[in-house]
N, C-alpha and C positions, 0 to 999 in steps of 0.2 A: 377394654379387655373382653375377650370372648368368654361367655359363660359356658360351662360344661354340662351337658345333659347327664342326668343321674342314671338314666337307663342305658345309654349307649356309650358314655364316657367320651363323647365327641362334642366339639364346639358346634354352634349353629352353622358356621361356614363349612365345616367338615361334613355335616349332615347334608347341606344343600349341594355340595360338590360330590357327594357319594364316595368320599375318600375311604379306601380300604386299609387293611392292616399294613400294607406296604407303602402307604402314603400316595397311592395312585388314584386318579380320578378317571372319568370317561369323557369322551368327546361330547356326548349328548348332555351330560350333567354340566360340563363347563359351558357349553353353548347356551343352555337354558339359564345358567347362573349369570352369564353376560347379557342376558335379555336380548338376544339377537332374534331376527325374524325366523320363525319356525320353518317357513316354506323354503328357506335358503340353506338349510342344514346340509343337504347332500352336496351342494356346490361348495360350501365352506369346507367340508371334509376333503373334497377332491383338491381344492386349491391349497389348503393349509396342511394337509396330512399326507394323503396318498401320493400326491404329485409334488410334494415339497422336496426340493433337491437337498435340503439340509436336514432332512429327517430320515431315519432308517427304521424300517419295519423290524419288529422283534428286538429293537434296541430302545427306540424312543416311544414306539406305540405298538400295540398288539390288536389285531382285528378279531372280533368275535361276533357271533350271530345272536340276535335277540329272538326269543320265542314269542314274546309279547308283541303287540302292535302299537305303533306310535303314529298319530296322525292318520289312522286308518290303514296303514300299510306296514308290512313287516320290514325291518331295517337291519343294517349292520352298524355296530358301534365299535369304538376303539378305546382300549386302555391306554392311558397316558402317564408317563413318568412325571414327577413333580417338576423337573427341569424343563421338559418339553411343554407341559401345561403352562408354565410361567412364560415361555416364549410366545405361545399362542395368546396369552392374556396381554402381552405387550403390544399386540396389534389392535387391541380394543381401546376405546376411549370411555370416559365416564367413571363414576364412583365404583361401579361393580368391577370393572376391569382393574382399577387400582387396588381394590380390596383383594381380588384374586392374586394379583402380582405380589402384594405384601405377604399373603399367606404362603404362597409357594416359595418365596424367598426365605421366609422363616423356616420352612421345612428343609431347604437346602443347607441353611446355616446350622440347623440341629444335626444334620448328618455329618457335616464337617467337624462339629464339636465332638461327635461320637468317635470319629476316627482319631482325633487328637487325644481324647481321653483314653482310648484303647492303648495308645503308645506308652501310657504311664502305668499300665498294668504289668503284673509279673509275667515272665516268659510263659509260664504254665497257662495263665488266663488268656494271653494273646493266642497261644496255640489252640485253646478251646474255642475261642471266637473264630479262628481260622477254619477249624473243623466244621463249625456250625455254618459258616459262609459257604464252604465247599459242599456241604449237604444240601443247602438251599439251591445251589447251582445245579446239583444232580437232579433234584426234584423238578426244577424248572425245565431241564433238558428232557426229563421223562414226560412232562406235560407236553412239551413241544413235539416229541416223537409220537405221542398219543394223538395229537391233533393232526400230524402228518398222516398217520395210519387212517384216521377218519376221512381225510381228504382223498386218499387213494381209494378207499372203499366207496366213497361217493362218486368218484370218477368211474369206477367199474359199474356202479348202478346206473349212472347216467348213460354210459356207453351202451349198456344192455338195453335200456329203454329206448335209446335213440334209434337202434337198428332193429327194433321190432316193427315189422311191416303191417300196416292196417289192412283190413280185408275189404269189406263192402263200403259203400258210399258214406253211410252214416258213421261208421267206424273211422273213416278217413277224416271227416270233419271233426269228430270228437278228438281224434289223435292230434290234429293240427292245433286245435284250441288248447289242449293240454300242454303241448310243447311250447306254444307261444306264451302261455302263462308262466311256465318254468323259466323261459328265457327272460321275460320281463321282470321276474322276481329275483334273478341272480344279481349278486352285488356288482359284478363287472358291468352289466347292462344298466343297473340303477345309477352307477356313478356317472354315466354318460347321458342320462335323460332325467327330466323332471319327474317327480313322483306321480303327479296327477296325469301325466300323458304317456308314461312308459309303455302301457299295454297297446295304446294306439300307435306309438312309435315302433313297437316290435312288429305289429302287423304291416305297417307301411314299409319297414325295412325288408320284410319277407317278400312283399310284392315288388319292391324295387329290384331285389336280387333276381326274382323271377323274370322281370322285364329285361334284365341284362343278359339272361340266357336265352329267352325267347321273346320276340316282338309280339306281344299279345294284346295290347290296347284294352286292358281290363275295364277301364272306366267307360269307354265307348260301348263295349259289349254288355255291360250291366245296364246302361241306359237303353240300348236297343231291346234287350230282353224284357225290361220292365214295360217299355212302351207296347211291345207285342202282347205281353200278358194283360195289360190294361185294356187293349182293344178286344181281346178275347173274353173280357168280362171277369177277370180274376179279382179276388177280394184284395183289399189293401194289405192284409196280413200276408197273403201269398206273394204279393208284389215285393213286400219288404224282405221276404226270404231270399230274393234274388240278390246275391252279393258277389263280391270278388271270389270268395271261397266257393260258393255254389257253382259259379262259372268254371272255376278251375277243376272242381270235382267232376263235372259233367264232361270235361274235355280230356279224352284219352291220351292226348299228346302233352297237355300241360300238367296233368296230375302227377305223373312220375317225376317230372322236372321240379315241380313245387315240393314234392316229398324230399328230393335231394337238397333243395334250398333249406327246408326246415332242419334237416339233419346237419347241414353245414353250420347253421346258426346255433344249434344245440352244442356242437363241438366248440365253436368260437366262444360262446358265452357261458355254457354250463360246466364245461370242464376247465378248471383253473390251471 
């Protein structure tokens, strides 16, 4: 039998799963409880939650952003209903998965018992419970609308920043780096790339998109420029400063095309 904490009035498994007042856990807490490999969390969420044909957003799970960092990177987490959490636990093996399944099964059974017990109440009490349920639905809808307004405001902010044109060369480089970081940090991009490589992947995608618009052979141009700088006696630090981005910045034809590429990526990944 699970012991109950005197300070939280929760059992150890409820504390471990971070179960809230509505009996819901989070994807991260469940993943950690099942003792799965931390580096595969993003892929697990993609396969089992966001791209699960049998799961519906805002019904089985709710996405939310974490302000804290986990594993060195900011992440997105998901609130899970007890029923959906049990389904996800069924895909696991071992004692922890079995423990989670039993817990969420118990939660579901308690909810069924509550519905049955309500039917035995007086009509007045049943009406009161119905009013409370309706009020809870209204509050949930208000929260959903508030989140929607926040998303709209975020879209407007991103659009405004996206179409701010950088001026001089240094501003252009800083603008590109700032935009690439935002792209790499967005949940949509994160779900498609590994946490440890997503910044590198974002840069590579931008260069690939540029190559599709202009045949520029950036790799060859960087090697040629570095060889020339070395022959001219440039220091190693100066040679290292010759990059794809510096080549693009110095090229009056490539620079505006690459600026368009960055803006396209901002719209694809930053505006949900």
